[in-house]
C-alpha positions in Angstrom: 10.8 -2.7 12.1 8.0 -4.4 11.5 8.2 -7.2 8.9 7.1 -7.4 5.4 6.4 -11.0 3.9 4.2 -12.7 1.2 1.8 -15.2 1.5 1.1 -18.2 -0.6 -2.0 -20.6 -0.2 -1.3 -23.9 -0.9 -4.3 -26.2 -2.5 -3.9 -29.5 -3.1 -6.6 -30.6 -5.2 -7.0 -31.5 -9.2 -9.7 -33.3 -11.5 -6.4 -35.2 -12.6 -2.7 -35.2 -12.0 -0.3 -34.3 -14.9 1.3 -37.3 -15.7 5.2 -34.7 -15.7 3.7 -32.9 -12.1 5.6 -33.6 -9.0 3.6 -30.9 -6.8 1.9 -31.8 -3.9 -1.2 -31.8 -5.5 -4.3 -35.1 -6.1 -6.7 -35.9 -7.4 -10.3 -37.6 -6.3 -10.8 -35.9 -3.0 -14.8 -36.1 -2.2 -16.9 -32.2 -1.4 -16.8 -33.5 2.4 -13.1 -33.5 2.2 -12.9 -30.2 0.3 -15.0 -28.3 2.8 -12.8 -29.8 5.8 -9.4 -28.2 4.3 -10.6 -25.2 4.1 -12.3 -25.2 7.8 -8.6 -26.2 8.4 -6.6 -23.8 6.3 -8.7 -20.9 7.4 -8.0 -22.0 11.0 -4.0 -23.0 10.7 -3.9 -19.0 9.5 -5.8 -17.4 12.4 -3.7 -19.7 14.5 -0.3 -18.0 12.9 -1.7 -14.6 13.3 0.7 -11.5 12.4 -1.5 -8.3 12.8 1.8 -6.3 12.5 2.9 -8.2 9.4 2.3 -6.4 6.1 1.5 -8.7 3.2 1.9 -6.5 0.1 1.6 -10.4 -1.9 -1.1 -13.6 -1.6 -0.7 -16.5 -4.3 -3.2 -19.2 -4.3 -1.5 -22.2 -5.9 -1.9 -25.9 -6.0 -3.2 -28.3 -7.5 -5.6 -26.1 -8.8 -7.5 -23.9 -6.7 -10.4 -23.6 -8.5 -11.1 -26.9 -7.9 -12.9 -25.1 -4.8 -15.7 -23.2 -4.8 -15.0 -19.0 -5.6 -16.7 -18.8 -2.0 -14.3 -20.5 -0.9 -11.8 -19.0 -2.3 -13.2 -15.4 -1.6 -13.4 -16.9 2.6 -9.6 -17.8 2.8 -8.8 -14.9 1.4 -10.6 -12.8 4.4 -9.2 -14.7 6.5 -5.8 -13.4 5.3 -7.3 -9.9 5.2 -8.6 -10.2 9.0 -5.3 -11.4 10.2 -2.2 -9.8 8.9 -1.7 -6.7 7.8 -2.7 -6.9 3.9 -1.6 -4.0 1.8 -4.7 -1.9 0.1 -2.7 -2.1 -3.2 -2.2 -5.8 -2.9 -1.0 -8.2 -5.5 -3.5 -11.0 -5.0 -3.1 -13.9 -8.0 -4.8 -17.6 -7.9 -3.9 -20.0 -10.5 -7.1 -21.4 -12.3 -7.4 -24.3 -14.9 -8.4 -22.4 -18.1 -11.4 -25.5 -18.2 -12.8 -23.8 -14.5 -13.0 -20.2 -15.8 -16.5 -19.3 -15.8 -17.3 -16.3 -16.1 -19.5 -16.1 -13.4 -17.2 -17.7 -11.1 -14.6 -15.1 -11.9 -16.8 -12.4 -11.6 -16.9 -13.3 -8.3 -13.5 -13.8 -7.4 -12.9 -10.4 -9.0 -15.9 -8.2 -7.2 -16.2 -10.5 -4.3 -12.7 -11.5 -3.2 -10.1 -8.8 -4.5 -8.7 -10.7 -6.5 -6.7 -8.7 -9.4 -4.6 -11.2 -11.3 -5.2 -14.6 -12.9 -2.9 -16.9 -13.7 -3.5 -19.7 -16.5 -1.8 -23.1 -16.7 -2.5 -23.5 -20.0 0.8 -24.9 -21.1 -0.1 -25.3 -24.8 -2.7 -24.5 -27.4 -2.3 -28.0 -29.2 -5.1 -30.3 -28.2 -3.3 -33.0 -29.7 0.6 -32.0 -27.0 -2.9 -31.3 -24.4 -3.8 -34.7 -24.7 0.1 -36.3 -24.5 -0.1 -34.0 -20.9 -3.1 -35.3 -19.6 -4.5 -31.7 -19.7 -8.4 -31.6 -19.6 -8.8 -28.1 -20.8 -8.6 -27.5 -25.3 -6.5 -24.9 -27.5 -10.6 -22.7 -27.5 -11.0 -23.6 -23.8 -8.1 -21.5 -23.5 -8.4 -18.9 -25.8 -11.9 -18.6 -23.9 -10.8 -18.3 -20.2 -8.5 -15.4 -20.8 -11.9 -13.6 -23.1 -13.8 -14.3 -19.7 -11.4 -13.0 -16.9 -11.1 -9.7 -19.0 -14.6 -9.4 -19.0 -14.8 -9.6 -15.3 -12.7 -7.4 -14.9 -8.8 -9.0 -14.7 -6.7 -6.6 -16.2 -3.4 -8.8 -15.1 -3.6 -12.0 -16.5 -0.4 -14.2 -16.5 -0.5 -17.7 -19.2 2.1 -20.4 -18.7 3.5 -21.9 -21.6 5.9 -25.1 -21.9 8.0 -25.9 -24.6 10.3 -29.3 -25.6 7.2 -31.7 -25.1 6.9 -35.0 -26.4 7.0 -34.7 -29.9 6.6 -30.9 -30.0 8.1 -29.6 -33.1 9.1 -25.6 -33.7 6.2 -24.6 -36.1 4.4 -26.2 -32.8 5.7 -23.8 -30.7 5.7 -21.0 -33.0 1.7 -21.6 -32.9 1.3 -21.6 -29.4 3.2 -18.5 -29.1 1.5 -16.7 -32.1 -1.9 -17.6 -30.1 -0.7 -16.3 -26.6 0.3 -12.7 -28.1 -2.5 -12.9 -30.2 -4.6 -12.9 -26.8 -2.1 -9.7 -25.6 -2.0 -10.7 -21.6 0.3 -8.5 -19.8 2.4 -11.7 -17.9 3.9 -14.8 -19.8 5.8 -17.8 -18.2 7.2 -19.7 -21.0 9.3 -22.9 -19.9 10.7 -25.7 -20.5 9.5 -29.1 -19.6 11.1 -30.7 -16.4 10.7 -34.5 -16.3 10.8 -35.7 -12.9 11.8 -38.7 -10.9 8.5 -40.1 -8.9 6.6 -38.3 -12.1 4.4 -41.4 -14.1 6.8 -39.2 -17.2 9.8 -40.1 -15.4 9.4 -44.1 -15.6 8.3 -43.7 -19.4 11.1 -42.1 -20.3 13.2 -44.8 -18.6 11.2 -47.1 -20.1 12.2 -45.3 -23.9 8.5 -44.4 -24.1 8.5 -40.9 -23.8 9.9 -39.4 -27.5 12.0 -35.8 -26.2 13.4 -33.4 -27.8 16.7 -33.2 -28.4 18.4 -30.4 -26.1 19.5 -27.8 -29.2 15.6 -28.0 -29.9 15.2 -27.2 -26.1 17.4 -24.9 -26.7 16.4 -23.2 -29.9 13.4 -23.1 -28.6 13.7 -21.4 -25.6 15.9 -18.7 -27.7 12.5 -18.4 -29.9 10.4 -17.5 -27.0 12.9 -15.1 -26.4 13.3 -13.6 -29.4 9.7 -12.9 -30.0 8.7 -12.0 -26.6 10.9 -9.3 -27.2 9.7 -8.5 -31.0 6.1 -9.1 -29.7 6.3 -6.2 -26.7 7.1 -7.9 -23.4 10.3 -7.5 -21.2 12.3 -10.8 -19.9 12.6 -10.0 -16.8 13.8 -13.4 -15.3 14.5 -16.6 -16.7 11.0 -17.6 -17.8 9.2 -14.9 -17.2 8.2 -11.7 -19.7 6.0 -8.8 -18.7 4.5 -5.7 -20.4 5.4 -3.0 -18.2 4.3 -2.3 -14.8 2.7 -6.3 -15.0 5.8 -8.2 -13.3 4.9 -10.9 -11.1 5.5 -9.1 -7.7 5.1 -12.3 -5.6 7.6 -14.4 -7.4 10.0 -11.6 -6.9 10.0 -11.9 -3.1 11.2 -15.9 -4.1 13.8 -14.3 -6.2 14.8 -12.0 -3.9 14.6 -15.1 -1.4 12.8 -12.5 1.0 10.4 -14.2 3.5 7.2 -15.4 3.1 4.4 -17.5 4.9 3.1 -20.3 3.6 -0.5 -22.1 4.7 -1.7 -25.1 3.7 -0.9 -28.7 2.7 2.8 -29.2 2.4 3.1 -25.2 2.0 6.6 -24.3 3.2 7.4 -20.5 4.5 10.6 -18.5 5.3 10.4 -16.3 8.4 13.6 -15.3 10.6 16.1 -17.4 8.3 14.1 -20.4 9.3 12.3 -22.7 6.2 9.9 -24.7 7.5 6.9 -26.9 5.6 3.6 -28.2 6.3 2.8 -31.7 6.6 1.3 -32.8 3.1 -1.2 -35.3 2.5 -4.8 -33.3 3.2 -6.3 -35.9 5.0 -3.1 -35.7 7.7 -3.0 -32.0 7.3 -6.7 -31.4 8.8 -6.4 -33.7 11.4 -3.0 -32.0 12.7 -4.7 -28.8 12.5 -7.8 -30.1 14.1 -5.7 -32.0 16.8 -3.7 -28.6 17.3 -0.6 -30.7 16.5 2.6 -29.3 15.4 1.9 -29.2 11.4 5.5 -28.6 10.3 6.9 -31.7 9.2 10.5 -30.4 8.9 12.1 -27.3 10.1 15.6 -26.1 8.8 17.4 -22.8 10.0 20.0 -21.2 7.8 23.5 -20.0 8.0 24.4 -16.9 6.7 26.1 -18.4 4.2 23.8 -21.0 3.3 21.4 -17.7 3.2 23.7 -15.5 1.2 24.3 -18.6 -1.5 20.6 -18.8 -1.6 20.0 -15.3 -2.0 23.0 -15.4 -4.9 21.6 -18.0 -6.4 18.1 -16.6 -6.8 18.7 -13.9 -7.9 20.6 -14.7 -11.1 17.6 -15.8 -12.4 16.4 -12.3 -12.2 17.5 -10.7 -15.3 19.0 -7.3 -13.5 20.9 -9.9 -11.1 21.7 -8.8 -7.9 22.1 -5.9 -6.4 25.2 -6.1 -4.6 25.2 -2.9 -2.5 21.7 -4.5 -0.7 23.3 -8.0 -0.1 25.9 -6.2 1.6 23.4 -4.3 3.4 21.7 -7.1 3.9 24.3 -9.2 5.0 27.2 -7.3 6.6 29.4 -8.2 3.7 30.3 -8.1 0.4 29.8 -11.0 -2.0 32.2 -9.7 -4.2 34.3 -10.6 -1.3 32.3 -13.7 0.0 32.4 -15.1 -3.3 35.6 -14.3 -4.6 36.5 -17.3 -6.3 33.2 -18.3 -7.8 32.4 -14.6 -9.6 36.6 -15.3 -10.6 35.3 -18.4 -12.0 32.4 -17.5 -13.7 33.3 -14.7 -15.0 36.6 -15.8 -16.6 33.9 -18.0 -18.4 32.1 -15.7 -19.8 29.0 -16.9 -17.4 28.1 -13.9 -15.1 29.3 -9.5 -15.1 28.9 -7.3 -13.3 27.1 -4.6 -14.9 25.5 -1.6 -12.7 25.9 -2.5 -9.3 24.2 -5.7 -10.5 25.8 -9.4 -11.0 24.0 -10.9 -13.3 23.9 -13.2 -16.0 25.5 -13.0 -19.5 23.7 -14.4 -22.5 25.5 -17.4 -22.8 25.9 -18.0 -19.1 21.5 -17.9 -19.6 21.5 -20.7 -21.8 23.5 -22.6 -18.5 22.0 -20.6 -15.8 21.3 -23.5 -13.1 24.4 -24.9 -13.5 25.9 -21.5 -12.8 23.6 -19.9 -10.2 23.9 -23.4 -8.6 28.2 -23.0 -7.7 27.1 -20.2 -5.2 25.7 -22.9 -2.7 27.8 -24.4 0.0 
């Protein structure tokens, strides 16, 4: 049986790295380096070609993919299409900065490259809060970006929104939700700000200079997002993701189902044949390693069956449908109810998970402590 796998493309460049970001992203690189990066990225893709592998989804993430010229993104996409068996109806997404959403640029992506989905990193429509996050775009830029995307022919548009931001009130959050719903896009990702170690925001918090919202307010904002999204006609299909019918992120579902994917580019991870690998992270070293034909992998981990099962449970519980227990048994040859009997019993007794229609899923109570519930299944 031939392999089916998603494809992730990492573009590590940003105009400015935000203070909360812990992704593999860098600012200040010159155009010459970006050109060399595109060359190296295409070469890596070609070197790992599997013409028989079916690819249902391709996702360009970052960083900020739209820091590259549209022609560069199109070239990278065409390289993937030339070296893998990409589905005719594949979901092809690029993340985009709202400030880069020039109508001509978007038209080139849609018509020339075959991109059919855009994910805008809006975060908030409040200019004061955008400045506090080190974002370069404005609320008006974000509104204009959505209109430009629609004019370019994109029907599948997603917005990222964040809550529990420093000094953000519930009224601020409601206004962002009002604007997002009025823009009438088919997909929303709405998640709380997480302060990651090693970021400028972490250092500010440690010095007592980051006025964060309380846990109670964060939970209330989460509940408000769920309530209002449903009222606006969206279905919550994952902890932080909401879609109109037919617009769930097919690529992200590959991750949540713990299925296989290729990762290309600096710092990109792959999960293939039960092994997880990660590429060289620094763009300069990535370019050099690809150019000289060296080994790109800086880490390689082969998961044990128990680890793979635990990750499948953990990721599957992110989805509102939960873990398909029969599919789990077909994949691993054992039933989750037996392998994780103790964990399931304890969490069920606590009212955090339930079995419904052949799926193990979070209850509403479990949703608010989802991270702790999911981690219970890891070795």
